[in-house]
C-alpha positions as CSV (number, residue, x, y, z in Angstrom):
1,M,-57.4,24.3,-31.4
2,T,-57.6,20.7,-32.6
3,A,-53.9,20.1,-31.7
4,I,-54.3,21.7,-28.3
5,F,-57.4,19.5,-27.5
6,R,-55.7,16.3,-28.8
7,T,-52.6,17.1,-26.7
8,I,-54.6,17.5,-23.5
9,Y,-56.7,14.5,-24.2
10,W,-53.7,12.3,-25.0
11,A,-52.0,13.4,-21.8
12,V,-55.0,12.3,-19.8
13,L,-55.1,8.9,-21.6
14,C,-51.3,8.4,-20.9
15,Q,-51.8,9.3,-17.3
16,L,-54.4,6.6,-17.1
17,R,-52.3,4.3,-19.2
18,I,-55.0,3.9,-21.8
19,P,-53.7,3.3,-25.4
20,A,-55.5,4.7,-28.4
21,T,-56.3,3.7,-31.9
22,V,-56.6,6.7,-34.2
23,E,-58.0,7.0,-37.7
24,I,-56.0,8.6,-40.5
25,P,-58.6,9.1,-43.2
26,K,-56.2,10.6,-45.7
27,W,-54.4,7.2,-45.8
28,K,-57.5,5.1,-45.1
29,C,-55.8,3.4,-42.2
30,R,-55.9,3.0,-38.4
31,F,-53.0,3.3,-36.1
32,F,-52.5,1.9,-32.6
33,L,-50.5,4.0,-30.2
34,P,-49.1,2.9,-26.8
35,A,-50.0,5.2,-23.9
36,K,-46.7,7.0,-23.7
37,F,-46.6,10.7,-23.6
38,K,-42.9,11.4,-24.0
39,Q,-40.1,9.9,-26.1
40,A,-42.1,7.2,-27.8
41,G,-43.4,8.8,-30.9
42,S,-47.0,8.3,-29.8
43,T,-47.8,11.9,-28.9
44,G,-46.7,13.4,-32.2
45,I,-48.8,10.9,-34.2
46,F,-51.8,11.3,-31.9
47,V,-51.8,15.1,-32.2
48,L,-50.6,15.6,-35.8
49,R,-51.8,12.4,-37.6
50,E,-50.7,12.6,-41.3
51,D,-48.8,15.8,-40.5
52,Y,-46.5,14.0,-38.1
53,E,-43.4,14.7,-40.2
54,P,-43.1,16.6,-43.5
55,E,-41.1,13.8,-45.0
56,L,-44.3,11.8,-45.1
57,Y,-45.5,14.3,-47.8
58,Y,-42.4,13.5,-49.9
59,L,-43.0,9.8,-49.4
60,E,-46.4,10.2,-50.9
61,R,-44.9,11.7,-54.0
62,S,-42.1,9.2,-54.3
63,L,-43.7,5.8,-54.0
64,S,-46.1,4.3,-56.4
65,P,-47.7,0.8,-56.9
66,G,-44.9,-1.8,-57.3
67,S,-42.3,0.2,-55.4
68,V,-40.0,-1.5,-52.8
69,F,-39.5,0.3,-49.5
70,V,-37.1,-0.4,-46.7
71,D,-38.0,0.9,-43.2
72,A,-34.9,0.7,-41.0
73,G,-36.0,1.4,-37.4
74,A,-39.7,1.3,-37.9
75,N,-40.8,1.8,-34.3
76,T,-44.6,1.5,-34.3
77,G,-44.7,1.8,-38.1
78,I,-46.0,5.2,-39.3
79,Y,-43.7,5.0,-42.3
80,T,-44.3,1.3,-42.8
81,V,-48.1,1.8,-42.9
82,L,-48.0,4.7,-45.3
83,A,-45.5,3.1,-47.6
84,A,-47.6,-0.1,-47.8
85,K,-50.6,2.0,-48.8
86,L,-48.6,3.7,-51.5
87,V,-46.8,0.6,-53.0
88,G,-50.1,-1.4,-53.1
89,D,-50.5,-5.1,-53.3
90,V,-47.9,-5.4,-56.1
91,G,-45.2,-3.6,-54.1
92,K,-43.1,-4.6,-51.1
93,V,-42.3,-3.1,-47.7
94,L,-39.4,-4.6,-45.6
95,S,-39.8,-3.3,-42.1
96,F,-37.1,-3.7,-39.4
97,E,-37.6,-3.2,-35.7
98,P,-35.4,-5.0,-33.1
99,G,-37.0,-3.7,-29.9
100,E,-39.5,-6.1,-28.3
101,E,-42.1,-3.6,-27.3
102,S,-42.0,-1.5,-30.5
103,Y,-42.0,-4.7,-32.6
104,Q,-45.2,-5.9,-31.0
105,N,-46.9,-2.5,-31.7
106,L,-45.5,-2.5,-35.3
107,D,-46.9,-6.0,-35.8
108,R,-50.2,-4.9,-34.4
109,N,-50.5,-1.9,-36.8
110,V,-49.6,-4.1,-39.8
111,K,-52.3,-6.6,-38.9
112,L,-54.8,-3.8,-38.0
113,N,-54.6,-2.6,-41.6
114,N,-54.3,-6.0,-43.3
115,L,-51.0,-5.1,-45.0
116,T,-50.1,-8.3,-46.7
117,Q,-47.3,-6.6,-48.7
118,V,-45.3,-5.9,-45.5
119,K,-42.7,-8.3,-44.2
120,L,-41.5,-7.7,-40.7
121,F,-38.0,-8.4,-39.4
122,K,-37.4,-8.5,-35.6
123,S,-33.8,-7.5,-36.1
124,A,-31.6,-4.4,-36.4
125,L,-30.0,-3.5,-39.7
126,S,-26.2,-3.0,-39.5
127,D,-23.1,-3.9,-41.5
128,T,-22.9,-7.5,-40.3
129,E,-25.1,-10.4,-39.4
130,G,-25.0,-11.7,-35.8
131,T,-26.3,-10.5,-32.4
132,A,-25.8,-7.3,-30.5
133,K,-26.9,-5.4,-27.4
134,F,-29.8,-3.0,-28.0
135,Y,-29.5,-0.4,-25.3
136,H,-32.5,1.2,-23.7
137,I,-31.3,4.8,-23.9
138,D,-33.4,7.1,-21.8
139,N,-35.8,4.2,-21.4
140,A,-37.5,5.5,-24.5
141,P,-38.3,3.1,-27.3
142,N,-37.7,5.7,-30.0
143,S,-34.1,6.3,-28.8
144,Y,-33.0,2.7,-28.2
145,S,-29.7,2.1,-29.9
146,L,-27.0,-0.4,-30.7
147,G,-24.6,2.2,-29.3
148,G,-24.3,2.3,-25.5
149,D,-24.3,5.5,-23.6
150,G,-21.6,4.3,-21.1
151,S,-23.9,4.1,-18.2
152,E,-23.9,1.0,-16.1
153,N,-27.6,1.6,-15.3
154,T,-28.7,1.4,-18.9
155,T,-30.6,-1.8,-19.5
156,Y,-30.5,-3.7,-22.9
157,E,-31.9,-6.6,-24.8
158,E,-30.0,-9.0,-27.0
159,V,-31.2,-8.6,-30.7
160,A,-30.3,-10.1,-34.0
161,T,-28.5,-8.0,-36.6
162,T,-28.6,-8.3,-40.4
163,T,-27.8,-6.4,-43.5
164,I,-29.9,-5.0,-46.3
165,D,-27.8,-7.0,-48.8
166,S,-28.3,-10.3,-47.0
167,V,-32.1,-9.8,-46.7
168,L,-32.5,-8.8,-50.3
169,N,-30.6,-11.9,-51.4
170,R,-32.6,-14.2,-49.2
171,E,-35.9,-12.6,-50.3
172,G,-35.0,-12.7,-53.9
173,I,-35.5,-8.9,-54.3
174,E,-33.3,-7.3,-56.9
175,G,-33.9,-3.6,-56.2
176,V,-35.1,-1.0,-53.7
177,D,-36.7,2.4,-54.5
178,F,-36.6,4.1,-51.1
179,I,-34.7,3.5,-47.8
180,K,-35.8,5.3,-44.6
181,M,-33.4,5.1,-41.7
182,D,-34.1,6.0,-38.1
183,V,-31.5,3.9,-36.3
184,E,-30.1,6.2,-33.6
185,G,-26.6,6.7,-34.9
186,A,-26.1,3.5,-36.8
187,E,-26.9,5.0,-40.3
188,E,-23.4,4.6,-41.6
189,Y,-23.4,0.9,-40.6
190,V,-26.7,0.3,-42.4
191,L,-25.4,1.8,-45.6
192,Q,-22.2,-0.2,-45.4
193,G,-24.4,-3.3,-45.2
194,A,-26.0,-2.3,-48.5
195,K,-22.9,-1.9,-50.7
196,S,-24.1,-4.6,-53.2
197,L,-27.4,-2.8,-53.6
198,F,-25.7,0.6,-54.1
199,S,-23.4,-0.9,-56.7
200,K,-26.4,-1.7,-58.9
201,M,-28.8,1.1,-58.2
202,R,-29.4,4.4,-56.4
203,P,-32.5,4.3,-54.1
204,T,-33.7,7.5,-52.5
205,V,-32.5,7.6,-48.8
206,L,-34.1,9.4,-45.9
207,F,-31.7,9.4,-42.9
208,E,-31.1,11.3,-39.7
209,I,-28.1,13.1,-38.5
210,N,-28.1,12.9,-34.7
211,E,-24.7,13.9,-33.4
212,K,-25.3,12.6,-29.9
213,A,-26.4,9.2,-31.1
214,I,-23.6,8.9,-33.7
215,D,-21.0,9.7,-31.1
216,R,-22.0,6.6,-29.1
217,F,-20.5,4.6,-32.0
218,K,-17.4,6.8,-32.2
219,L,-18.3,7.4,-35.8
220,S,-18.0,10.6,-37.9
221,D,-21.2,12.8,-37.9
222,A,-20.8,13.0,-41.6
223,G,-20.3,9.2,-42.2
224,A,-23.7,8.5,-43.9
225,W,-23.6,11.8,-45.7
226,N,-20.1,11.1,-47.2
227,F,-21.0,7.5,-48.1
228,L,-23.9,8.8,-50.2
229,K,-22.1,11.9,-51.5
230,N,-19.4,9.7,-53.0
231,L,-22.1,7.8,-54.9
232,G,-23.4,11.0,-56.5
233,Y,-26.2,12.0,-54.2
234,E,-27.6,15.5,-53.5
235,F,-29.1,16.4,-50.2
236,F,-32.2,18.2,-49.1
237,T,-34.4,18.9,-46.1
238,V,-38.2,18.8,-46.4
239,K,-40.2,21.9,-45.4
240,D,-43.5,21.7,-43.6
241,T,-45.2,22.4,-47.0
242,G,-43.5,19.3,-48.4
243,E,-41.2,21.3,-50.6
244,L,-37.5,20.5,-50.8
245,Q,-34.7,22.8,-49.7
246,S,-31.1,22.0,-50.8
247,V,-28.4,21.7,-48.2
248,S,-24.7,21.7,-48.9
249,A,-23.3,20.4,-45.6
250,P,-24.3,17.9,-42.9
251,Q,-26.7,19.3,-40.3
252,E,-28.8,17.9,-37.5
253,G,-32.1,16.4,-38.3
254,N,-33.7,14.5,-41.2
255,I,-31.9,14.6,-44.5
256,L,-33.2,13.4,-47.8
257,A,-30.6,12.1,-50.2
258,I,-31.6,11.9,-53.9
259,P,-29.3,10.6,-56.7
260,K,-28.3,13.2,-59.2
261,A,-30.1,12.8,-62.5
């Protein structure tokens, strides 16, 4: 009943273009949500709060004070905010979001919760440093991509690109404990840009296999999977209960990659 009420209420707010700030008591945080009902991530967070994605449960079990977390494709920052709460003042969160609109909301949520351990980067993670077109796929902030959809009507913005290795070197950070990627098909590129990191350590990696998005780059759907498999990772999905289920082959959706013991 709560979910039904929240869905209806949020639909009305979006129709009136009224954003909302919700409380998530479990994490002792507040979260600003733009008034967008579809394809922006706002509806799921407004309705489900801390139950937005089961992978958040695993994050709670994986990070501890002092951990270093990389959020590639942070959007409005649900993972960034939770990670910051978990790593504490002695930890670090490096949060990357290239889209102008999403970055502004991300910045707002970081400031709303006084998260001094978070450093924001208005850039896209990839395998090289430079600039690129960031396409407004479906005109939905949570599906914007460095890979174009071939339509002449798709708008874009010019964004900076960087690599995990370059950022870690500049920031003087020697290791990372957890990388979360939601980069609409560019996951393999992000991993290629972290070869130096993976040569020294094996962070846990949460990534998405989205065949439609990956095809925009003309990459293999199993590219990110194979990169990590060759480094000795095992793969899992996270059930709604937070429990892990082993998977033996690439499949659509969120995949958790954990280095073999």
